[in-house]
N, C-alpha and C positions, 0 to 999 in steps of 0.2 A: 594698648587696648585690643581685645580679641575682636577681629573683624567679623567673625561669624556671629558673635553675640550682638554686634552692632547691626548687622544686616537683618537678623531675625528679631530685632526689637519691634514691638507692635507699632510704635510711632513711625519708624522707618518703613515698615511694610505698608502702612496706610498711605504714606507719602508716595512711595513707589507705585503702589496699585492705582492711586489717583492719577499720577503722571502717565502711566501706561494706558489707562482707560481713556484719558483725554486724547492721547496720540492716536489710538485706534479709532476713536470717534471722528477725529478730523480726517484721517485717511479715508474712512468709509464715505463720509459726506462729500469730501472734495473729489473723490473718484466718481461718485454719483453725479455730481455737477459736471465734471469733465466729460463723462460719457454722453450726457444729454446735449451739452454744448457742441461736442464734436458731431453728433448726429444732426443737429440743427445746421451747423456749418456745411456739412457735406450735402445736406438737402438744398440749401440756398445756392450752392455752387452748381446745381443741376439746371438752374434757370438763368436766363439772360434778360436784360431790360427790354430788348427788342421783341422777344416772344412771350414775355410775361402777360401781356394783354390778352393773348389768345389762350394761354395756359393757366389763367388765374383761377378757374374753377378747380383744376387739379391741385394747384398750390394751396388754395384755401381749404380744400377738403382734408389734405394730409396734415397740414399744420394745425388745423382746428381739432383734430383727433388726438393730438399729442398733449396730454395733461400738463406736461412740464411748461409749455409755452403758450397754451391755448388762451389763457386769461389775458396775457399781454397782447396777443394777436387780436383778440376780439376788440379790445379798446383801440388798438392801432388801426384796424380795418375801418372804423368809423370816420377816420380822418382822411381816407383815400379819395382821390378825385380821378375818375376814369375818363379816358378818351372815347367818348361816345361815337359810334359810327353807324351808318345806314348801308343797307345792301341795295345796290342798283343793278338791274338786269340790262345787259347790253343787247345789241341787235342780234348777236350770235348766241343769245340765251346764256351767256356766261355771266357770273355774278362778280361784281367788283364792289369793294368796300371803300367808302368815302367818309372821312372824318367830318363830324358836324362842326367842330371848332378846330381851326388850324393852329390855335395857340397851345393846345394840349395834345401831344402826340404819344404820350406814355402815361402810365399810372403814376400819379403824383400824390404827395402828402402835404397837408397844410401844417403839420406838426413835426418837429424833429424826431426821427426814429429813436434817438437815444433817450427821449423822454419816456418811452415805453420799454425798450430793450436795454436796460441799464443794469448796473451791478446789484441794485436792490431787488429788481423784479426777477432776474435770471440767476442770481447766485445767493445773495444773503437770505432771501425769503424761502429758499429751498432746504434750509437746515436751521438749527438753533444757533444762529450767529451770535446772539447775546451771550450764550453760555461760553462760546469760544473766546469772546472778548474778555470775559471775566475770569477765564481759566488761569492766566498768569497771576492775577490778584489772589485767586483761591489758593494756588500753590505757595505763593509768598506768605499768605496769612497762616498757612498750616505750620510754617517754621516757628514763629513766636508762640503759637498755640501749644505745640508739643514741647517746645523748650521750657516754657514756664510750667507746663503740666508735669514734665519729668522732674523739674526742680522742686515743685511742691510735693510730689510723691517721695522724692529723695529725703526731704527734710522730715517727713513723717516717719522715716525709718531710722533717724538718728537716736541713739540710745546712750545716755550719759550715766547709766546706773553703775557702771564699773569702768575701770581703765581699759580693759580688753574690749568691752562692748563699745566704748567710745572710739577706740582706734579702728575697730572693725566697721562701725557705722560711718565714720568719717571717710574711710577708704571707699566704702560703697557710695557715699555722697559724691566724692570726686569722680568716680566712674559714671554716675548718673549725670553729673554736670557736663562731662565730656560728650555723652550721648545727646544731651539736650542741646549743646552747642552745635554738634554735627547735624542735628535735625534741622536747625535753622539754615546751615550751610547747604544741606541737601535740598531743602525746599526752595531756596533762592536760586540755586543752580538749576533745578528742574524748571523753574519759571523762566529763566533766561534761555535754556535750551529749547523750551517749547515756543517761546516767542520767535527765536531764530528759525526754528523748523517751520512754524506756521507761516511766516512771511514768505519763505522760499517756496514752500509747497503750494501755498495759495496762488502765488504769482504764476507758477508753472501750470497748475491744474485748472485754475479758474480765470485768472486775470487775462492771460494771453489768449485763450480761446474766446473769451467774451469780446475782446477787441476785434478779433477776426470776424465774429458774428456781426458786430456793429458795422464794420467796413462792408461786409456782404450786403447788409440791409441798405446801406447808403448807395451801393452800386445798383440795386434793383429799383429803388424808389427815389425819384427826384423830389427834393424839398422845395416847396413854393409857399410863400406866405398867402394868407387868406385875402389880404388886400390886393396883392398883385394878381391873383387868380380872378378876383371879381372885376378888376380893371380890364384884364384881357377878355373876359367873358362879355363885358359891356361893349368893348370895341367890336367883337365878333357879332353881337346882337345888332349894333348899329349898321354894320355892313349888310347883314341879312335883311334888315328893315329897308335899307336903301334899295337893295336889289328887288325886294317885293314891291316897293312903291313904284319903281320903274316898270315892273311887269304889269301892275294894275293900270298904269297910265297908258301903256301901249296895247293893252288887251282890247279895248273897244275898236281901235283902228284895225287891229289884226282880225277881229271878228267880222268887221265890215268888209274887209278885203276877201276874207274866206267866203262870206255869204255872196258877194258879187261874183266871185269865181264859180261858186256852186250854181248860182242862177244862170250865169252865162253858159255853163256847160250842160245844164239839165233842162231848164225851162225854155230858153231861147230856141233850141232845136225842136222842142215839142210844139211851140207856137208857130214856128215856120211850117212844120208838117200840117198843123191844123189849118193855117191859111192856104196852104197848097191844096188841101182837101176841099176847102170851101170854094176855091177858084174852079176846081174840077167840077164841083157840083153846079156851079153857075153856068159853065159851058154846056153841061148836060141838059140843064133846063132850057137853055136857048135853043138847043137842037130839037127838043121835044115839042115845044109850043112857041107861037110867035109872041113878040112882046105886046103888052097891053097898049091900047090906044090912048087912054086918058093919063097914062103915067109911065114911068120907066120900070125897069125890072125891080123886083123886091130886093134881090141881092144887091143890085146897084144902089138902091136906097140905103141899104145897111152899110155899104162901104163907100 
């Protein structure tokens, strides 16, 4: 059979064109996914768990502006638990940060990061994965389709009007049968080649970078269950309530002691000066006039 005639057969051209189009589509989409996953991986590697608390604003701003991962990040951000801290000013006017809860020292999540950053959200949803899945079936189905179509067309060309026409049409029928059979072989072979190529290329371009991204997310955010976090928060609340109760109990005594010290330092010296002045006034009055006959001194009566 003429190989050129087989290659330029319409059925063969359609099968080859479909196969090449699917391969090009997969290469483009897998390359797109790989580029974005590598960007996300390199971005995550710029941060560490120890400094993410202070650089979270920068982290959130950049990753929220990336349309590839922004939707998954918005959902994941709602599950984060932050280590709240307060700023305390020391005697030398320097500022120190103290955690409100000692149980939470970093940004934690109550849901597994893989629930949001998984194969469906970061890979399969970024291209028409359903089409890629049915591509082998499409190529395989084109084999029987064009096989029976060629056979049907070949039978319509059979001419039994004369011996020469019969011999010529039967010869053409056999050639068409060969092309029809090769169409099935070509379609099944293209389907097998595509499945082999798709698995290898997908693992290299998508699966491996996705696993590295998930590991990077695990290294930045500690996973803690909601129940455990609530228990730790309850313990911390009880400790703070106990300290507050002790402070309120000792507050009246401390206030009394402070008031006594204030009175002893301020009012007592003032009263002593006042009594000293009254005594001086008494002595002055004695020197000016004699004491009354019918009674003692007025100042003596007062004191």
